C-alpha positions in Angstrom: 55.8 0.6 -38.5 55.3 3.2 -35.8 54.5 6.6 -37.3 55.5 9.8 -35.6 54.3 13.3 -36.7 56.4 16.3 -35.7 54.4 19.6 -36.0 55.2 23.2 -35.2 55.2 26.7 -36.4 57.2 27.5 -39.6 60.8 28.4 -38.7 60.6 27.0 -35.2 63.1 24.3 -35.9 60.9 21.3 -36.7 63.3 20.1 -39.5 66.3 20.4 -37.2 64.5 18.4 -34.4 63.1 15.9 -36.9 66.4 15.2 -38.7 68.3 14.9 -35.4 65.6 12.6 -34.0 65.8 10.3 -37.1 69.6 10.2 -36.9 69.5 9.3 -33.2 67.0 6.6 -33.8 69.0 5.2 -36.7 72.2 5.1 -34.6 70.3 3.2 -31.9 69.6 0.5 -34.5 66.1 1.5 -35.7 65.2 1.5 -39.4 63.8 5.0 -40.0 62.3 6.9 -42.9 61.8 10.6 -42.7 59.2 12.4 -44.9 59.5 16.1 -45.2 56.0 17.7 -45.5 57.0 21.3 -45.9 57.0 23.1 -49.3 60.6 24.3 -48.5 61.7 20.6 -49.0 64.7 21.0 -46.7 63.6 18.6 -43.9 66.2 15.9 -44.7 69.1 18.1 -45.9 71.2 17.4 -42.7 70.8 13.7 -43.3 72.0 13.9 -47.0 75.2 15.8 -46.5 73.5 19.1 -47.1 72.2 18.1 -50.5 68.5 18.6 -51.5 66.8 15.7 -53.2 64.1 15.5 -55.8 60.7 16.1 -54.4 57.7 13.8 -54.9 55.7 16.6 -56.6 58.5 17.4 -59.0 58.9 13.7 -59.8 55.2 13.4 -60.5 55.4 16.3 -63.0 57.8 14.3 -65.2 56.7 10.7 -64.5 53.7 8.9 -65.8 51.6 7.3 -63.0 52.3 3.8 -64.2 56.1 4.3 -64.1 56.4 5.7 -60.6 58.9 3.8 -58.4 59.7 4.4 -54.7 63.4 4.2 -55.2 63.3 7.2 -57.5 62.1 9.5 -54.7 63.8 8.0 -51.6 67.4 8.8 -50.9 69.4 6.8 -48.3 70.9 9.3 -45.8 73.1 9.1 -42.7 72.9 5.8 -40.8 70.6 4.4 -43.4 67.7 6.8 -42.9 65.3 6.8 -45.8 64.8 10.4 -46.9 61.7 11.7 -48.8 60.6 15.3 -49.5 57.0 16.1 -50.6 57.8 19.5 -52.0 55.3 22.1 -53.1 54.4 24.7 -55.6 56.1 28.1 -56.2 55.1 30.7 -53.5 51.8 32.3 -54.2 50.4 29.7 -56.6 48.8 26.3 -56.4 48.0 24.4 -53.2 50.7 23.1 -51.0 48.2 21.2 -48.8 47.0 19.3 -51.9 50.6 18.4 -52.5 50.9 16.7 -49.2 47.7 14.7 -49.9 49.2 13.7 -53.3 52.5 12.7 -51.6 50.8 10.4 -49.1 48.6 8.8 -51.6 51.6 8.0 -53.8 53.7 6.6 -50.9 50.7 4.4 -50.0 50.4 3.2 -53.5 54.1 2.5 -53.9 54.2 0.4 -50.7 56.2 2.5 -48.2 54.7 0.6 -45.3 55.9 -2.8 -46.7 59.6 -1.9 -46.7 60.3 -3.0 -43.1 60.9 0.4 -41.5 60.6 0.5 -37.7 59.6 4.2 -37.6 58.4 6.9 -40.0 59.0 10.5 -38.9 56.8 13.1 -40.6 58.1 16.7 -40.4 55.0 18.9 -41.0 54.4 22.6 -41.3 51.9 23.5 -38.6 51.1 27.2 -38.9 47.7 26.4 -40.4 46.3 22.9 -40.0 44.4 22.7 -43.3 43.1 19.5 -44.9 46.4 18.8 -46.7 48.8 19.6 -43.9 46.6 17.7 -41.5 47.0 14.5 -43.4 49.7 13.2 -41.0 47.2 13.7 -38.1 45.0 11.1 -39.6 44.8 7.8 -37.7 46.3 5.8 -40.6 49.4 8.0 -40.6 50.3 9.1 -37.1 50.5 7.0 -33.9 52.2 9.8 -31.9 52.1 13.5 -32.4 54.8 15.8 -31.0 54.7 19.6 -31.2 57.9 21.7 -31.4 57.5 25.1 -29.9 59.4 28.0 -28.4 58.1 30.4 -25.7 57.1 33.0 -28.2 53.4 33.7 -28.3 52.8 32.9 -32.0 54.7 29.6 -31.6 52.4 28.6 -28.8 49.4 29.9 -30.7 50.4 27.5 -33.6 50.9 24.7 -31.1 47.4 25.3 -29.8 46.0 25.3 -33.3 47.6 21.9 -33.9 45.9 20.6 -30.8 42.6 21.9 -32.2 43.2 20.0 -35.4 44.1 16.8 -33.4 40.9 17.3 -31.3 38.8 17.5 -34.5 40.2 14.1 -35.6 40.3 12.3 -32.2 37.7 13.8 -29.9 38.8 12.4 -26.6 41.2 9.9 -28.2 44.8 9.8 -27.1 47.6 10.5 -29.6 49.3 13.6 -28.3 52.8 12.6 -27.0 54.1 16.0 -25.7 55.8 19.3 -26.4 59.4 19.6 -27.5 60.7 23.0 -26.5 63.3 24.5 -28.9 64.3 27.6 -27.1 65.1 31.0 -28.6 66.6 32.4 -25.4 63.9 34.9 -24.6 63.1 36.2 -21.2 60.8 34.0 -19.2 60.6 31.7 -22.2 60.5 28.4 -20.2 57.9 29.9 -17.8 55.5 30.5 -20.7 56.1 27.0 -22.1 55.5 25.4 -18.7 52.3 27.4 -18.2 51.1 26.3 -21.6 52.2 22.7 -21.0 50.3 22.6 -17.7 47.1 24.2 -19.3 47.0 21.7 -22.2 48.0 18.8 -19.9 51.0 17.6 -22.0 54.5 16.7 -20.8 57.7 18.4 -22.0 59.8 15.8 -24.0 63.3 17.1 -23.9 64.4 20.7 -23.8 66.8 22.0 -26.5 68.4 25.4 -25.7 69.7 27.8 -28.3 73.3 26.7 -29.2 75.9 27.6 -31.8 76.5 23.8 -32.2 73.5 23.6 -34.4 74.9 26.3 -36.7 78.3 24.6 -36.9 76.8 21.2 -37.8 74.5 22.9 -40.4 77.6 24.5 -42.0 79.0 21.0 -42.5 75.7 19.7 -43.8 75.1 17.2 -41.0 73.4 16.6 -37.7 75.1 16.8 -34.3 74.5 13.1 -34.1 76.8 12.6 -37.1 79.3 15.5 -36.7 79.4 16.0 -32.9 78.5 12.6 -31.4 79.9 13.5 -28.0 77.9 16.7 -27.6 75.6 17.1 -24.7 72.8 18.0 -27.2 73.5 14.8 -29.0 72.8 12.8 -25.9 69.6 14.7 -25.3 68.5 13.6 -28.8 69.4 10.0 -27.9 67.2 10.4 -24.8 64.3 11.8 -26.9 64.8 8.9 -29.4 64.4 6.3 -26.7 61.2 8.0 -25.5 59.8 8.0 -29.1 60.8 4.4 -29.8 59.3 3.1 -26.5 55.6 2.9 -25.8 55.3 6.3 -24.2 52.1 7.5 -22.5 49.8 9.4 -24.9 47.2 12.1 -24.0 44.1 13.6 -25.4 44.3 17.0 -27.2 43.0 19.7 -24.8 43.3 23.0 -26.8 42.7 26.4 -25.2 40.3 29.1 -26.4 42.0 32.2 -27.7 41.1 34.0 -24.5 42.5 31.3 -22.3 45.7 31.2 -24.4 46.3 34.9 -24.0 45.5 34.9 -20.3 47.7 31.9 -19.5 50.7 32.7 -21.8 50.7 36.5 -21.7 49.0 37.0 -18.4 46.2 39.3 -19.7 42.6 39.1 -20.5 41.5 39.1 -24.1 39.5 42.1 -25.2 37.4 42.0 -28.4 37.3 45.2 -30.4 34.9 46.1 -33.2 31.2 45.9 -33.8 29.1 43.0 -32.3 28.2 40.3 -34.8 24.8 40.6 -36.4 22.3 37.9 -37.1 21.7 37.2 -40.8 19.1 39.5 -42.3 15.6 38.1 -42.1 13.2 38.2 -45.0 10.5 40.2 -43.2 13.0 43.0 -42.6 14.0 43.4 -46.2 12.3 45.1 -49.1 13.5 46.0 -52.6 14.6 49.5 -51.6 16.5 48.3 -48.5 18.8 45.9 -50.4 21.5 48.3 -51.6 24.9 47.6 -53.3 27.6 46.8 -50.8 30.9 48.6 -51.3 33.7 46.3 -52.2 37.4 47.1 -51.4 37.9 48.5 -54.9 35.2 51.1 -54.3 32.8 49.4 -56.8 29.5 48.1 -55.6 29.1 44.4 -55.3 25.6 42.9 -55.8 24.4 39.7 -54.1 21.7 37.2 -54.9 18.9 36.6 -52.4 20.4 33.3 -51.5 23.8 34.8 -50.5 22.3 37.8 -48.8 20.0 35.8 -46.6 22.6 33.0 -46.1 20.2 30.3 -47.3 21.3 26.9 -48.5 22.8 27.2 -51.9 20.8 26.5 -55.0 23.3 25.5 -57.7 26.7 27.1 -58.0 28.0 30.5 -59.2 30.2 28.9 -61.8 27.3 27.3 -63.6 25.2 30.4 -63.4 27.9 32.6 -64.8 28.6 30.2 -67.7 25.0 29.9 -68.6 24.9 33.7 -69.1 28.3 34.2 -70.8 27.7 31.6 -73.5 24.8 33.8 -74.7 27.4 36.0 -76.3 27.5 33.8 -79.4 30.7 35.2 -80.9 32.6 34.9 -77.7 34.1 31.8 -76.0 34.0 30.9 -72.3 36.8 28.9 -70.7 35.8 26.9 -67.7 38.9 27.0 -65.5 38.7 23.7 -63.7 38.5 19.9 -64.3 36.8 18.8 -67.5 33.9 17.4 -65.5 32.8 20.9 -64.4 32.6 22.1 -68.0 30.8 18.8 -69.0 28.1 19.3 -66.3 27.5 22.9 -67.4 27.5 21.8 -71.1 24.8 19.3 -70.4 22.7 21.8 -68.4 22.9 24.3 -71.3 22.3 21.9 -74.1 19.3 20.3 -72.3 17.4 23.5 -73.0 18.4 23.5 -76.6 17.5 19.8 -77.1 14.2 20.3 -75.4 13.4 23.3 -77.6 14.4 21.3 -80.7 12.5 18.1 -80.0 9.4 19.6 -78.4 8.9 22.7 -80.5 11.2 22.3 -83.6 13.0 25.5 -82.5 16.8 25.7 -83.1 18.7 27.7 -80.5 22.3 27.6 -81.8 24.0 28.9 -78.6 22.3 26.2 -76.6 22.7 23.4 -79.1 26.5 24.0 -79.4 27.5 26.4 -76.7 30.9 28.2 -77.0 32.3 26.5 -73.9 35.7 24.8 -73.4 37.6 23.5 -70.4 41.1 24.4 -69.2 41.4 20.7 -68.3 42.7 21.2 -64.8 44.3 18.1 -63.4 46.1 17.0 -60.2 49.3 18.8 -61.2 47.4 22.1 -61.7 45.7 21.6 -58.3 49.1 21.4 -56.7 51.3 23.8 -58.7 48.7 26.2 -60.1 47.6 26.5 -63.7 48.0 30.1 -64.9 50.8 29.3 -67.4 48.7 26.5 -69.0 45.7 28.9 -69.0 47.8 31.5 -70.8 48.7 28.9 -73.4 45.0 28.0 -73.8 44.1 31.6 -74.3 46.8 32.2 -76.9 45.5 29.2 -78.8 41.9 30.5 -78.7 43.0 34.0 -79.9 44.1 32.5 -83.1 40.4 31.9 -84.0 39.7 35.6 -83.2 36.7 35.3 -80.9 35.0 38.5 -80.0 35.8 38.0 -76.4 37.3 35.3 -74.1 35.7 34.8 -70.7 37.6 32.8 -68.0 35.3 31.5 -65.3 36.8 29.7 -62.3 35.4 26.5 -60.7 35.6 25.3 -57.1 39.1 23.7 -57.5 40.5 27.0 -58.9 39.0 28.9 -56.0 40.3 26.5 -53.4 43.9 26.9 -54.6 43.5 30.6 -54.9 44.1 30.8 -58.7 44.5 34.5 -59.5 42.9 34.7 -62.9 42.6 38.5 -62.6 46.2 38.6 -63.7 45.1 37.4 -67.1 42.7 40.3 -67.7 43.4 42.0 -71.1 41.3 44.7 -72.8 42.5 43.4 -76.2 42.6 45.7 -79.2 44.5 45.7 -82.5 43.1 42.4 -83.5 43.5 40.7 -80.1 40.4 39.3 -78.3 39.8 40.8 -74.9 40.2 38.4 -71.9 37.6 38.9 -69.2 38.2 36.8 -66.0 35.3 36.1 -63.6 36.2 34.6 -60.3 33.0 32.6 -59.6 35.0 29.9 -57.8 32.3 27.3 -58.2 29.9 27.7 -55.2 32.5 29.4 -53.0 31.1 32.8 -54.0 27.5 31.7 -53.9 24.6 30.1 -55.7 23.6 29.9 -59.4 22.0 33.3 -59.3 25.0 34.9 -57.7 27.0 33.7 -60.8 24.3 35.1 -63.1 24.6 38.5 -61.4 28.4 38.4 -61.5 28.4 37.6 -65.3 26.0 40.5 -66.0 28.1 42.9 -64.0 31.5 41.8 -65.4 30.3 41.7 -69.0 28.7 45.2 -68.8 31.8 46.8 -67.2 34.1 45.1 -69.8 32.2 45.4 -73.0 29.7 48.3 -72.9 30.7 51.4 -74.8 30.2 54.2 -72.4 30.6 56.9 -75.1 27.2 56.1 -76.8 24.0 58.0 -76.1 20.4 56.9 -76.3 18.6 57.0 -79.7 14.9 57.4 -80.4 12.6 54.3 -80.7 15.3 51.9 -79.5 14.7 49.7 -76.4 16.9 47.1 -74.6 15.5 43.9 -73.1 17.2 43.1 -69.8 17.5 39.9 -67.8 15.7 37.2 -69.7 15.7 33.7 -68.2 18.0 31.9 -70.6 17.0 28.4 -69.4 13.2 28.9 -69.3 11.2 27.0 -71.9 9.2 30.1 -73.1 12.0 32.7 -73.3 11.9 32.9 -77.1 8.1 32.8 -77.1 7.9 35.7 -74.7 10.5 37.6 -76.7 8.4 37.1 -79.9 5.2 38.4 -78.1 7.0 41.5 -76.7 8.7 42.2 -80.0 5.2 42.1 -81.6 3.9 44.7 -79.2 7.0 46.8 -79.8 6.5 46.6 -83.6 2.9 47.8 -83.1 4.3 50.9 -81.5 7.0 51.4 -84.0 9.9 50.5 -81.7 12.9 48.3 -82.2 15.1 46.1 -80.0 18.6 47.4 -79.7 20.1 44.7 -77.4 19.0 41.6 -75.5 21.2 41.8 -72.4 22.2 39.0 -72.1 20.3 36.5 -74.2 21.2 35.2 -77.7 23.3 38.3 -78.4 26.8 39.3 -79.6 29.7 41.5 -78.4 28.7 44.2 -80.8 25.1 44.3 -79.5 26.4 44.4 -75.9 28.8 47.2 -76.8 25.9 49.4 -78.0 23.7 48.8 -75.0 23.6 52.6 -74.2 21.9 53.3 -77.5 18.7 52.1 -76.0 16.5 54.9 -74.9 14.5 52.8 -72.4 15.2 49.4 -70.8 12.6 46.7 -70.4 13.1 44.4 -67.5 11.9 40.9 -68.3 11.3 39.8 -64.7 10.6 41.8 -61.6 12.0 39.2 -59.2 14.9 39.7 -56.9 17.5 39.1 -59.5 15.8 41.4 -62.0 15.6 44.2 -59.4 19.3 43.7 -58.5 20.3 43.8 -62.2 18.2 47.0 -62.7 19.9 48.7 -59.7 23.3 47.8 -61.1 22.6 49.3 -64.5 21.0 52.4 -63.1 24.0 52.8 -60.7 26.8 52.0 -63.2 25.4 53.5 -66.4 22.5 55.8 -65.4 20.2 53.7 -67.6 16.5 54.4 -67.5 13.9 51.6 -67.0 10.3 51.2 -67.5 8.7 50.9 -64.1 7.1 47.5 -64.9 8.7 44.2 -66.0 7.3 42.2 -68.9 3.6 42.2 -68.5 1.7 39.0 -67.6 -2.1 39.1 -67.8 -4.6 41.5 -69.2 -4.4 44.4 -66.8 -0.6 44.3 -66.6 -0.2 44.3 -70.4 -2.7 47.1 -70.8 -0.8 49.3 -68.2 2.7 48.2 -69.6 1.7 49.2 -73.1 0.3 52.5 -71.9 3.5 53.4 -69.9 5.8 52.4 -72.8 3.7 54.3 -75.4 3.6 57.3 -73.1 7.4 57.4 -72.8 7.8 57.6 -76.6 4.7 59.8 -77.0 2.8 57.1 -79.0 -0.3 56.9 -76.9 -2.7 56.9 -79.9 -1.4 53.5 -81.0 -2.4 51.7 -77.7 -6.2 51.9 -77.6 -6.9 49.8 -80.7 -4.6 47.1 -79.5 -6.2 47.0 -76.1 -9.7 47.0 -77.5 -8.9 44.1 -79.8 -7.6 41.9 -77.0 -10.4 43.0 -74.5 -13.0 41.6 -76.9 -11.1 38.3 -77.2 -10.6 38.1 -73.4 -14.4 38.7 -72.7 -15.5 36.1 -75.3 -13.2 33.4 -74.0 -14.1 34.3 -70.4 -17.8 33.8 -71.2 -17.0 30.3 -72.6 -15.2 29.3 -69.4 -17.5 30.7 -66.7 -20.2 28.1 -66.9 -17.6 25.4 -66.2 -15.5 27.1 -63.5 -17.8 29.5 -61.7 -18.0 28.7 -57.9 -15.3 26.1 -58.0 -13.1 26.2 -54.9 -9.5 26.9 -55.5 -6.3 26.4 -53.3 -3.2 28.2 -54.6 0.2 27.0 -53.3 3.1 28.7 -55.2 6.7 29.8 -55.2 5.7 32.7 -57.5 5.6 36.0 -55.6 3.7 37.9 -58.3 0.4 36.0 -59.2 -2.1 38.8 -60.0 -2.1 37.5 -63.6 -3.7 34.3 -62.2 -5.9 35.9 -59.6 -7.4 38.3 -62.2 -9.1 35.6 -64.4 -10.0 33.5 -61.3 -12.0 36.4 -59.9 -13.4 37.3 -63.3 -14.7 33.7 -63.6 -16.4 33.8 -60.2 -14.2 31.1 -58.7 -13.8 31.0 -54.9 -10.2 31.2 -53.6 -10.1 29.3 -50.3 -6.4 30.1 -49.6 -3.2 31.4 -51.2 0.0 29.8 -49.7 3.2 31.6 -50.7 6.3 29.3 -50.3 9.9 30.5 -49.7 11.6 30.9 -53.1 15.3 31.2 -54.0 14.6 33.9 -56.5 12.3 36.2 -54.5 10.8 37.1 -51.2 8.7 40.2 -52.0 5.1 39.0 -52.4 3.0 41.7 -54.0 -0.6 41.9 -55.1 -3.2 44.5 -55.8 -5.8 42.3 -54.1 -4.1 42.6 -50.6 -6.6 42.5 -47.8 -9.4 40.9 -49.9 -8.0 37.4 -50.3 -6.9 34.7 -47.7 -3.1 34.9 -48.2 -0.6 33.0 -46.0 3.1 33.9 -46.5 5.9 31.6 -45.4 3.7 28.7 -46.2 5.1 25.2 -45.8 4.6 21.9 -47.6 3.5 20.2 -44.4 0.4 22.5 -44.3 -0.7 21.4 -47.7 -2.0 18.0 -46.5 -3.9 19.7 -43.7 -5.5 22.3 -45.9 -6.5 19.8 -48.5 -8.5 18.0 -45.8 -10.0 21.0 -44.1 -10.7 23.3 -47.1 -11.8 20.6 -49.6 -10.8 22.5 -52.8 -12.0 21.4 -56.2 -8.7 22.5 -57.8 -5.2 23.0 -56.5 -2.7 25.2 -58.3 0.9 24.7 -57.5 4.3 24.7 -59.2 4.3 20.9 -59.2 1.8 18.2 -58.6 1.8 15.7 -55.7 0.5 12.2 -55.4 -1.3 13.1 -52.2 -3.6 15.3 -54.3 -4.6 12.7 -56.9 -7.3 11.2 -54.7 -8.5 14.5 -53.3 -9.1 16.9 -56.2 -7.9 18.1 -59.6 -4.6 19.9 -59.8 -2.6 22.0 -62.3 0.8 23.5 -62.4 1.7 27.2 -62.3 4.7 28.0 -64.5 7.6 29.7 -62.6 8.2 31.8 -65.7 4.8 32.5 -67.1 3.9 33.5 -70.7 3.6 37.3 -71.3 0.7 39.0 -72.9 -3.0 39.8 -72.5 -4.3 36.2 -72.3 -1.7 34.5 -70.0 -4.0 33.9 -67.1 -7.0 33.0 -69.2 -5.0 30.4 -71.2 -4.2 28.7 -67.9 -7.9 28.8 -66.9 -8.7 27.0 -70.2 -6.6 24.1 -69.0 -8.6 23.9 -65.8 -11.8 23.8 -67.7 -10.4 20.9 -69.7 -9.8 19.0 -66.5 -13.4 19.3 -65.5 -14.6 18.2 -69.0 -12.6 15.0 -69.0 -14.4 11.9 -70.4 -15.6 9.8 -67.5 -16.2 6.5 -69.3 -12.5 5.5 -69.2 -12.5 5.2 -65.5 -9.0 6.8 -65.4 -8.0 8.3 -62.1 -11.4 7.5 -60.5 -13.3 9.7 -62.9 -16.6 8.1 -61.8 -16.2 9.9 -58.5 -15.9 13.2 -60.2 -19.1 12.5 -62.1 -21.0 12.0 -58.8 -19.4 15.1 -57.2 -20.0 17.5 -60.0 -23.0 16.2 -62.1 -25.4 14.7 -59.5 
């Protein structure tokens, strides 16, 4: 079966040309099937007496997959032409391109090729050659490609785009058969078409002038071949049919650039207006103060993750990041608008944290054992026709359980079909749960942290009560890492320090919280940022900009000096300085005693630090107090930060933008006794001891010292077992 694809701009007359071509081929004795690939589903109307037929997509809506039959969707038209219409969704919803894919997959499965047709004619919309509408360009579906065009610039522009699509599939392969001019009667129309034809090196295959005969035949619901067989235009279609049926010469696609197209068709040079394109921002040129909110079209600032801002490869997807934050509102429910598998993957990510906490520490985290997450169960039909109506039904069902809030987060498939979930936004009230949409669109909007930021922003704007004012001795905790192992441990330590100052936690935004707690966020007199990385700084800027919230200058403290200064700053804000000294003195005595125990073991040991962490003073502090020698600090590029900071700048050998390939070299040259990194490597096992640096360290006075105690344990390993060549360590350190 020879397969012929007829492309062209919408409204250019593709369906008229295609149906007349099919009719002419059939009269000449060919067995022909015509497949309309336009959502208007009117390609075959002139072959069926003016009647429209059931579309493949409408048929699939009502027919189970195992009951589909080709005879239900193919109607026999004039001269025995088989007529099939793909159809499409309602304007503005769903994905018509996905509908074309679905149609071709069904026709393949139902055996259209095995029915003995001589030719298949595909009538395809060609304004935008997207993945769906480009299906007939694939080698398995099109042997010849014709492009219907007029002399209007936009029609020729569409023709050129179709050639670009064909070029992407074929390279220098030959499947372009020619141009079919369908004239509108404009001035110099044929001259434009001829110039374009010469430039793209394609022949003109028949020329069809504007004629009232087409309108007369259309009124009768037939082609000229059927209604006016003696017409000169009919004979031109017979001539085109013979060309198509024969083994005509085929040509490679040679599309023009936009500038060439304008110059050749319009006779003018293309001028580019606007600002020159800028290169992506580089890390060295950025600092915390330079990364400001970008104004969105709505006038509200939009905040970006480091990954998105620097156009780095994506780490995770925005959908998963948003979901992991929104489920922290334990009395709300989050709807993952997408296939069930998307919700399943997020569910497993979330519950893995809960399972780990339960099995390793006996800690029950209800939100992360059974997260309030459900799927909208998007299927193939929703991908084609859109799923807002089904989503409304799902929301109505959920409201019967009266959740405190309903969040709707979109996945990649929802984003690809342009599902406008913002239409479902509802502030709730009078017993109705608010509906809060979040268009994460999978990874289309960015990485995991972009989704986290979006969830924070949307939740705050939707649920925070702006009428509240700060109250004494209340603090908020902002931006805890919900998937870190030590989140609850760190919260417990911080709450203990707050208790010692007579302070209470008003809201954990957003971690193991509720709608009520989020609503009263502005009651907190001061806000404590849990992490000072890029995301933490971005979140801080948003809350300062949107709600004028005040923050302590320092994030959660890690290490002795940071904790001492953090407590002092916090106590000073609430005028409770007298409570700090006793706390600091108690922990200083503990720090010094444990330091004295470790120094004989670790003093003078050579240390290589290779880390993603961009704030490591909490490690460097005990290292220097112990008299260890730092041979190098290598700072790796990290998805969550780029602002390396240390109070020891200029006194230690630091190399930023460090790479893993340098590790092997430095191990050989520097000969460290101990390597600290965020993960271990087999290449270090025969060279030295190694230990891991947590990406999310424990907070408090003794964080760095507790890590140093692990290193001391490595050097005190029993040597008699012979494990990991311990005899060599004995020679090195005890001889």
